[in-house]
N, C-alpha and C positions, 0 to 999 in steps of 0.2 A: 489492690492497695496493700498486699502482703509482701513483705521484703525479708530477706534473711538477716539475722542479727549476729549470730555466732560466726567464728572464723571457719569452723568446719562446714557450716551451712553455705557460706560464700564460696569456699573451695568446691563444694559439691555442685553449686550452681554453675560454676565456670565449666566443669567437665560435662555436666549434664546438658548445658546449653550448646556445647559443640555438637553433640549427637542430636539433641532436640531440634535445633535450628536447621541442621542439615536434613533431618527427616521431614521437617515442615516444608522446606523448599522443594524437596522431592515430591511431596504430596501435592503441592501447588502446581509443579510441572506436569505431573500425571493428570491432574484435573484440567490443566490447559490443553493437553493432548486430546482428552476426551471431548472437550468443548469445541476445539477446532475441527476434530473429526466429525462431530455431529453437525456443525454448521456447514462443513464442506459437503456432506452427504445431502443435507436438506436443500442447500442452495443449488447444488448440481442437479438434483431431481427437478427443482423448479425451473431451472434453465432448460433442461431436456424437454420438459413439458411445454415450455414456451416455444421452443424450436419446432416441436411436433405440430402445435396448433397454428404456427405461422404459415404452414402449407408450402414451405420451401423444399421439403424433402420429396424425393421420388416415391411413388406408392409402393414400390417393391421392397424398399429397405425401411419403411416406416415402422414395421412391427419389430424388426431386429435392431432398431437404432440404439436402444439402451445398452446393447451388448458390447458395442465397440465405439460409441460416440464419445467425444470429449475425453480422450485418454489422458491428456496432460492438463486439463482445465483445473484451475484453483480459484477459490473465491477471492474477490478483491479485498485488500487490507482495509479499505475504507468501509466496506459493507460489514466486515467482521467487527471493526471498531464501533460502528453504529449499533449493531446488535448487542455487543457487550455493554456499551454505554446505556442503552435502554434497559437492559437487564439489571445493571447496578442501580440505576435510578428507580426502577420499580421496587427492588428489594429495600432500598433506603426509604422510600415513601411508605411502604408497608410497615417497616420497622419503626419509623417515626410515629405512625399512627398508633402503634402499641406503646411506645415509650411516653408519649405525651400524657395520656390519662393515668398510666401506672406510676411513672416517676414524678409527675407534676411539672414537667418541663414545657416550655413553649415549643410549637411545632418546628420553628426554625432552629431552635437549640437542639432539638432531637435530630434534625437533618445534619447539623454540624457535628453532633456526637457520632452519627453513623459514618460520616466521611472520615473523621479522625480515627475511629475504631477500625473501620474496614481497611483503611490504608496503613494500619499498624503504626500510626504516628503516636497516639496515646499520650496526650498532654496530661490527662488526669483531672482537668477541671470539671468534667462530667463523667461520672462512673455509674454504671447500672448495678442493680441488685445490692445496694448498700444500706437499704432500710432494714429495720429489725424484722418486719413482717409485711407480707403482701397477701392480697386476696388471690387465691389459686396460685400459691407460691411455686409449687412444683411445675405446674403447667407454664408459668411465666419463665422459669429458668430454662426449661426445655426449648421454648420458643426463642428465648434470648440466645441460646447456644446455636440453634439452627440459623437464625438471622446472621449471627456473627460469622458462622462458617461459610454460608453462601455469599455473604457480602465480601468477605476477604478474598474468596476465590475469584469472584467476578472482578473486583478492583485490581487484583494481581494480574489477571489476564488482560484487563483493559490497559494497565500500565505498560505491559509488554508490547501490545499493539501500538500504543501511542509512541513508544520509543522507536518503532519501525518508521512511523510517519515523520518523527523528528529527524531520524537519520536521512530519510529521503529529502526533506526540506534543506538540511545542511548540505547534502551532496549537490542539490540544485543550486544553492547559493554559492558554493565553492566553484561549481562549473561556470556560473555566470561571472564570478569575479575573475577566474582565470582567463576567460575569453575577453573580459573587459581590459585587463592589463597585459594581454598577450599582443605583442607587436606583430606577430605573424598573422593573427586573425585580423588585425586592423589593416595590414597591407593587403591581405587577400580580399577583404571586403571592399577596399578602395579599388583594387584591380578589377574585381567583378562588377563594380559600379561603372567603370569606364568602358567595359566590353559587353557585347551581347552576341547572340548567335547569328544575327543578320549583318551587322556591320562591326567587325572587330576593330575597335579604336586603337590607335597607337600614337605615341608622342611624335614619332618620325613622320607619320602621315599628316598630323596636325601642323607640324613645322613646315612640311612641304606646301601644304595648302596656304599657310600664312605667308610663306615666301612668294608663292605664285600671286597672291592677292596684292602684295606690296610692290611687286615688280611692274615695270612699265610695259613689258612685252604683252602680246596678245594672249588671251585665255584659250588654251588648247583643250577644247571640250572632248575631242575624240581620245586624246591621250589620257585625260582625267577619267573618262568613262571606262577605258580599258583598265586603268589602275583600280578603280572601284570594283569592277567585275572580278579582277584577280584577287582582291581581298575578301570578297564575299564567300561564305561557306556554301558549298554545293549541297542542295537538298538531298541528293543521292548519298553523299558522304554522311550527312546528318542522320538519315534513315538507317544507313548501314551501322553506324556507331550505336544507335539506340535499338537495334534489332533484338538484342538479348534482353534488355529491360522491357521491351514491349511484349516479348514472348512470356516473360515471367509475369507481367501484369495480366495478360490474357489467361495464363494458367491459374493465377490466384482468383480471378473473376469467375472462371469456370468452376473451380472447387468451391467457391463461395455459393454459387448458384445451385450446385449439386449437393451441398451440405456435407462435404467431406470433412474429416476431423482436423486436417492440417490448418485450414483457415479459421475454423471455429475455435481451436485451442491456441491460436497464435497469441492471444491476449494473456496467456498464462505467464509469459515472460515478463509482463509488466504489472503483475498483480501486487508486487511489493513485498512478497515473502521470500525472495531469493536472498541467499547469503545469511549471515548472522551466526552467532555462537550462543551457547547456553540455551535459554528459553527460546530465542529467535531461531536457532538451528533446530530445536525440537519441533517448533511449529512448521518449519519448512519441510523437514523429513516426514512429519506426520501427514502433511498435505500431499506430498508425493506418493506415500504409501496408499493413501485414500484414493488418489486419482488412478493409480495403477490397478488397484483392486476392483475398481468400477469398470 
C-alpha cells in the first residue's frame, strides 16, 4: 500500500522498475527451468521403472536399460500442468489456512486473496500484514513471504504451461476450420467416398451401366464380367504397393516388443513442448538437455 509521492521518487521507480521487473522475470524463468527439470527427471525415472516391471525387456539389457533408454523422451505437457496445478492449489490452501485466523478473513476470501496475489493481479481489496500488531509477528511475516514466493513461482509456471495448451487448442481449431472450408479437402473426401480398393467406381462406368440397362438389347454378361475384372485392382499389385509400409510396421512392432528406444521415445514429438519462444522455448530446451543427459 506504499506509493511514491515526490517527483524524484516516481522517476526512481520508473528506472528501478525496468531493472527490477526484468530481474524478476529472469528469476521466474530460472525457477521454471528447475521445476521442469525436476519433473522430467522424476517422471522419466517412474516411466523407466514401469517399463522394467512390465517384463517386456530382454533379460540381457534389463540392468543397463537406464544408461541408454528413452533418450528423447519428455513428459507430457498435460502431466506437467496437472502437477503444477496441484502444487499451486496445495500452497494456496495452506496459505489460506494461515490467513484465515491471523487476518480474520473467511476461508474463501483467503483463497481469493491467494490467487490475486500469486498471479500478481493485486486488486488491493485484501492486503496482508496491515494490522498494527500480530501474535508472533516476525514468524508470520517470514511465512507470508515464503508463501508469496512459492505461490507466485508455481502460478507463473502454471500459466506458461496453460499457454502451451491454449496454443495447441487454437492450432487444432484452425486446422479443423481450414479443412472445413477447403474445397480440395471436400473434393478429395467425395472422391474417396465413391472409390474403394475392390471396385474403383467411375462416372463413366456408371453411365455405361445405365445405358446398358435402358437399352433394349440383350445383357452381355460375359462382356460386363470382363469389364469388371479389368477395373478390379490386382491383389498382387496391392501387396507390392504396400510392401514398404508393411515392412515399416513389422519393424516398429519388433522394436516395440524388444524395448528399443525408437518406439518408446516416439511419443516425445507429441508431448506439446515443441516450439515456442521466451519461457516456452526455455522449457523446450531444458527438457531436451535433460533427456540427452539421461
